[in-house]
N, C-alpha and C positions, 0 to 999 in steps of 0.2 A: 504493500500500500504506500509506503514511504517513497519507493522508487516512482510510483505513478504520480505522486504529488511533485517530486523533483522534475519529472518530465513536463508536467503542466506548467510549472513556474519557468523552466528553461525555455519552453516554446513561447510563453507569454513575453519573456524578455526579448526573444528574437523578433517577434511580431511588432513589439513596441519600437524596436530599432528600425525595422523595415518601414514603419510608418513615420519615422523621424521624430517620434515622441521622446525617445531616449537616444543619447549619443552612443554609449556602450562601445568604446574601442575594443573591448573584449568582454565576453559574458562572464560575470563574476561567479565565484563559487557560491552555492546556495546552502545555507545552514537551516535545517529544519529541527524544530524542537517539539516535544510533546508538552503542551501547557499543563501546569499543575492544577489549574482550575478547569473543571469540566465545561463551564460556560464559555471558555475561550477556544473551544473547538478541539479537533483531534490532532491537528498539527498547526504550527505557527512558524513564520519566517521573518527574519530581520533584514532581508536583502535590501529593502527600500532604505533603511537607515544606513547600510554600508555604502549605498550609491550616492548619498546626499552630497558628499564633497565633490566627487568627480562630475556629477550631473549638474551641480550648482542649483539644486532645487530642494525645497523642503521635503523631508522624508515622506510626509503624508501625501504630498502631491505625487511623488513617485509611486507610492503604494496604490493610489487611485489609477494611475496609468497602467500599472501591472495588472490590477484587478480588471480593468476594462479590456485588457488584451487576452484574458484567460479564455481558452477553449477547453471544453470538457467532453471530448469525443466518446469517452467510455461512460459518461453519465454517472460518475461516482460522487459528485459533489452535491451536498444538500444546499450549502450556501458558502459564500466567502465574505468576510467582513474585515474592516480595518479598525484597529484599536490603538489607543494611545497615540504616540508620536508617529507611528507608521508601521506597526505590526500588522501582518496579513494573516488572518486566522482562517483555517479551512475546516469545514464540517463535512464529514463523510456520511453518505446515506447508509442506513442500516443494511439495506439490500446489497450494497457493495461489500460491506464487511462479511456478510454471509457467504459470499463467493470464495472467501479464503478457505472455507471447509472443502469446497470442490478442488481448489488448488492443492491442498494438503493430500487429499485422497488421490488426486491425479498423479502427483509426483511420487507418492509412496515413500520409500526409504531415501529418496533423493531430495525430499523436502528439506530445505535449509542448506543443501550442498551448494558450494560456491566455486567459482573459477578465478577468484581474485589472485590466487597464487600463480596461475598461468603456467604450471609445470616447473616453476623455479626450483632448482635442486637445493634442498636445505638439509643440513646434518644437525641432529640433536644428540649431544653427548651427555649422558646422565648416569647417575649412581657411581660408576667408576671407583668403587671401593677398593682399597688395598686388599689383596687376597690373603689377609692375615687373620681373619676371624669371621664369624657370622655377621650378617647384615643386622644393624640395629634399627630402631624406629626412625631415626634421622635419615638413614638411607631409604627407608620406606616412603617417607614424605617426598624425598627427591625423586624416587621411582614413580610415584603417583603423578607428580608435576610433569616430569619429562615425558612419560608415556601418554598422559592426557593431552599434552601439547602436541605430541606427534600425531595423535588421532585427530585432533582439531585441525591442524595444518593440512593434513591429508584430505580431510573433508572439505577444506577451503581451496583445494586445487594445487597444493604444493607437492613436489616430488620429495618425499621425506625419507630419510634414512636414520635409523637409531644406532647409536654406537656406545659401547662400553670400553673405556680405556683401562687396560689392566696394568696397574703399577707393580710390575714384576721385576723391577731392576732397582738395586740400591739397598740401603740399610734396613728398610722395614721388612723386606722379604728375608734378608739375612737374619734379622731378629726372629722371624717366624721359625726358620730352620734351627737356630740355636735353642729356641724355646722348646721345640719338640725334642731336640737332641738331649737337652739337660733333663727334661721330664723322663725320657727313656732311661737315662742313667739313674735317676731317682728311683724309678720302678725296678731297676736292677739291683737296688740296695746300696748304691754309692752315695756318699756324702758330698754334695756339690754346691751347697748353699753359699759357701764362702768364695767360690771362684768368680773371677771377673772375665767378662767377654769383651773383646775389642770389636766395636761396631761403629761404623761411620755414622755420625750424627746427621739426621736429615734437616735439623733446624739451625745448625751452626755453619759458619763459613769454613771451618776447619774440622777435621775428624777429631773425635774424642773417644774416651773410654767410658762405657756404660756398664753398670754392675747388674747383678742378677735381678734387682728390683725393677728393671726396665723390660724384662722379658714378658711375653704375653702370658696371661693367666687364663683360667677358666677350664671347665670340664672338657671343652673341645680339644684343647692341647693334650690333655691326659688321654682322651680317646684316640687321637692320632698316634701318640707315643705307644699305646697298647697295641694298636693295629700294626705299626711298623715292627715292633718288638716280636710279634708273632709271625712275621714273614721270614721264611728260611733264607731268602736272598739277602735280607738286611743283616742277619746275624753273621753272615760270612764276610761282610765288608770290613775294611780298616776303619779306624776312628775318623779320619778325615773324610773317607768315602761316606760314612754314616751321616756326617754333618751335611754333606752335599745332598745325599738322599733325602734327609729330613726336609731340607729346603725345597728341592724340586718336587718331591711327591706331596709335600705339604701344600705347595702352591696349587698343584693340580686338584687335590682333594677339596681345598677351600673354594676354588673356582667352581668345582662341580656342585658344592653345596650352595654357593651363591646363585648359580644358574637354576637349580631346583627350586630355591626359595622364590626367585623372581618369576619363574614359570607359574608357581602356585599363586603368585600375586597378579598374574595376568600380564606379565611384562616379558617381551622377547626383544632380541637385538639382531640387526642385520649384520653387524660386525663386532667382533671381540678383538680389539686392537692391542697387541702386546707392546709395552714400552721397550722391550728388548729389540723389537724390530728397528727402532731408531738407532741402535748401536750395532747393527749387523755389519761385520767387517767387510762384506762384499759391497755394501751400499750404506755407509754410515750417514744417516740423514741428519744427525746433529752436526757433524763436520761440514756437510753440504750447506746447511742453513747458516752456520757461522761464516763459511766461505763466501756465501752470497752477500751477507751483510758487510763482510770485510771489503768486498769489491765495491760496495756502495760508499765506502769511506765512513762507515758508521761504527767500526770496531777499533778500539785502541788498547794499548797495554799500559798498565800502571801498577806499581808495587808488586810486580811479578804475576799479576792476574790479568785476565782478558775481559774487557768491558764493552757494553753496548751503549751508544749515546742515546738513551731513551729520552733524555731531557729535550732533545730536538723535537720531540713529538708530544710534549705536554706532561711527561713524568716529572716527579719532584726531584729525582736524582738518577744518575746513570746506574746501570745494573751489571753485576758480575755474570759473565758467561762461563769462564773457566777460572777456578780458584788457583791460588799460587802454588798449590800442591799438584796441579795438573788435572784435577778432577772437575768435570763439568757440573754445573748447577742444575737444579730442577727447572729453573727458568730457561736454560738453554734447550733442554729436552722438550719443554712446552712449546717453545718457538718452533722447533723442528716438527713437532707433532701437528701444530696448527698450519704450518707451511704445507705439510703433506695433505692436510684436509683440502686446502685450496687447489693443490696440484691434482687432487682426485676429482675436481670439477664442481665442488660445492660453491654456490654463490652467496650463501648465507650460513653462518655457523652459530649455533646456540649451545652454550654450555650451562649446565645446571650445577651450581656449586653451593657448598655450605656458606652461611652468612659470614663466617669468620674469614673468608677469602675476599672480603670486600676490597681491602687495600691492594689486592693483587690485580684488580681489573685495569687500573690506569697503565701499569707496565705492560700488560698483555695487549691493550689497545695500541700502545706505543710500538710494540714489536710488530703487530699486524700492519701498522702504517709503515714501519721501516722496511717491511717486506714488499711494499708497493701496493697494498690493498687498502680499500676504504675501511676505516675503523668501524663504520656503522654496519659493515657486513659481519661483524663479530658482536654477539650479544650474550650477556650473562644473566641468568635468573638465579637470584640468591634465595636459598631456602633456610629459614630460621629453625631454631631448635624446637623439639616437641617435648612438652612437659606431660608425662604420663601420670594420670591421677586415678586413685582408687579410694572410695569412701572419704573424699576430700583431702587426701594426703598424697604427696608425691611418691611414686614408685621409683626407688633408687637402684635396686640391685636385681640382677638375674643370677640365680645359682648356676645355670648352665653356661652363661657367657663369662661370669666372673666379674665383669665391670659395667655391663650395660644390659638393657632389656632388648632381646632380639625381636626382629620383625616376625620371625616364625612363631614366637610365643604369643605375640599380640594377635596374629592371624588365627592361631588355634583357639584363642579365647573368644574373639568377637566376630571372626569371619573376614574374608577378603573384601567383600562389598563394603562392610562397615569401615574397614581400614581405609580403603581408597577414598570413599566419600568424605570421611572425617578429615583426612589429610588435605582435602581440597576446599574445606569450609572457609578458609581465610586466605588472604594474599600469601604467597609463599615466603615473602620477606617479613611477615609478621609472626610473632610467637604464637604457638598453638597449644592450648590445653586439651589433651586427649583424655576425656573422662570415661574410663572403662565401664563404670556402672551405667552412665547415661547411654553410651553406645550400644549396650546390650538390652536396654529397656525397650519395651513395646509401647511407646507413648508418643504424643505429638511433640514432646520436648526433644526427642531423638530425631535429628534431621534426616538421616538415611532411612530410618523406618518410616518417617512421615512421607517421604517422597516415594519410596518403593510401595508403600501401602496404597498410595494414590493410584499407581498403575494396577495393583492387584484388585483394588476396589472397582476400577473401571472394567477390568476383565470380568468381574463377577456380574456386571450388568448384562453382558451378552449371555452368560449362563442362565440368568434369570429370564431373559427374553426367550431363550431356547426352551426352558421349562414351560413357558406359557404358550409355546408354539408360534412365536413371533419371528418371522423371517425378515431380515432387513432388506428393503428394496434398494436398488442403485440410487446414488445421491441425486441424480437428475430427475428421479421420479418422486422425490420427497419434498414436501412443502417446508423449506427451511425458514420461511417467514414466520413460522410458529415460534421460532427462537427470538423472542422479543424482549425478554427480561434484561434489565441492566447487567445482571451477573453474567448472563450468557454472552452478551456483546463484549463485556469486559474480558472474558476468557478468550473469545475469538481474537480480540485485539492483541492479547498477549501472545497467542499462537502466531499471529501475523508478524510479530517482532522477532521470531526465532531466526529467520535467515540473516537479518541484520546483526543479531547477537553473534552468530557464528563468524561473520566477517569482521566485526569489530574486535571480538575476542582473539581471533587469529592475528589480526594486524598488531594488536597490543601485546600478543603472546601472554594472554591472561586466561587460561582455561578455567580458573576458579569462578569466572563469571557464570559459567554453566550451573554451578551449584546454587548461586544466588537466584538465577532464573528459575531453576527447578523448585526451590523452596517457595518462591512467590506464586508460581503456577499451581503447585500442590495446595498452597493455602487457599487460593481462590476456589480450586476444585472441591476441597473438603467442605468449605463453607456452603457452596452451592449444593453439594450432595445432601447435606443435613437439612436443607430448607425445602428441597423439591424432590418429587418422585421422578425417577428416570423412566420407569416402566409403569404405565397406568392403563386405565380403560380407554383413554384417548389415544387410539392407535396412531393417528397422524402426528400428534405431539411426541409420542414415544419414539417414533422413527426419526424425527428431527433431532431429538436429544441423543439418540443412539449414534447418529453421525457426528454430533459434537463430541460425544464420548470417544468415538473411534479416532477422531483427530487429536484430542488431548492425549490419549494413550500412545498414539504414534509418536508425538513430539517428545513426551516423557521418555519413551523407550530409546529414542535416538540420542537425546541429551545424556541419558545415563550411559549409553554405549560409548559416547565420546569420552566419558570419564572412566571407562573400563569397569562399569558397575552393571550388574544384571538387573533386568526388569521382570520380576516374578509375576506370574498370573494369579497366584494365591499365596497367602501368608497366614 
């Protein structure tokens, strides 16, 4: 409906220009708003006010010219009026709104689908957890955000690829190997608590020594150590070989567990990209990236280290690429990784990071620009922490993980649907309280239950109709004009807004808008359901309402699908 009003205004402006009533060197962009007060119509535009300066006319005079040039070939307008200093208000006929139901049924599963992406190749990299332990609920929120965004962008016409970056190079995976190895020795009866392990520090500019307190804990380490200890091939290895085995097999097993957990969460990836690929001796992508930047005159040496001039591109200081001990930084590998993304043909890159990486964005933007790309082609969605609550208290510890609550544990307790929907209830960059008791409750206070129950409730309408022997005629044979209640028209107007919601949410990369929309739509539906009978002795009215029900159920199901949440027919 909004597109139809856009076209009406656009054509009116062109007509006014042809008649010489407006100069219009170029047709201006038209902004349409939905007035807060019902008496101001269904849509309003301020285009007359925006033209006042260039046209050298009072806004109200311009509004009158535009109004006089309006043609309504589709006959959708009830009336058009001018308010205030020059607002143009549009009132849509009820009969025009009812046609939305026919459009929804006609387009079926494609209702709301858009082509604004025009096939643009976009890569979304998310989760990318170190393969050193189970996924925790923070990873779960990032997974929900990344996967929902991928679904949304695909629905909006983008060519989307999902990628998981495996951090399998450096100190953290070394730490995993040592953790399993020392746990194996403990299980073998050795006293190892006082030993120190030399591990490169991921957070310092130079390597350091870390003691046993920095090794990974939790039952999963013990389980891995028991598994390896029982393998005949492991017992035959030398001590150095056992350390390597613990690291390599530990990575494989943790990745397998991560993949299983994500599959249970409804998330899959097109690519699992190993960080080790960047350091392949046959094609060292890190060296190649640094070499390219050096050729551009952006690399310099100082204090025995190699630096990138990121200050040329807005960073607050230059950044180290190679430390004075010859070891490359994480920044260098990240540059190589993102360079490779562009070399693979992606024209837009979206990374989903934890909120603690906020300060890392300017240097990566600078690096992207240094490589010769538009920094706006690189976007980061920050995901804030999740505060898990039970009986009003924060849940702090997981026996299985040792230090955090795993995503698997939360899914087992509340279900995948509840997890995914709850993670999307707020903007990803805002803190989220995940109330386990609320999420498990069957009440209107529980958002996921409230929305899913709306779909189930509407499905029950068709079962009731079948029990009464009512067969739904095609929509073209139904008198939709019987849908005349304000609540019915309000619901239809909200359904009409779904395609625009998809486009705007995709452009803004804000899939959480879908949860807001669903809660509002479910709220209207439940209120309407309690006040009016859908199936009654009035067959004509019942059939009209059933088509309304069919459309609402279809839109709810699609919006839930974009969030990776099921739409149950019964609950």
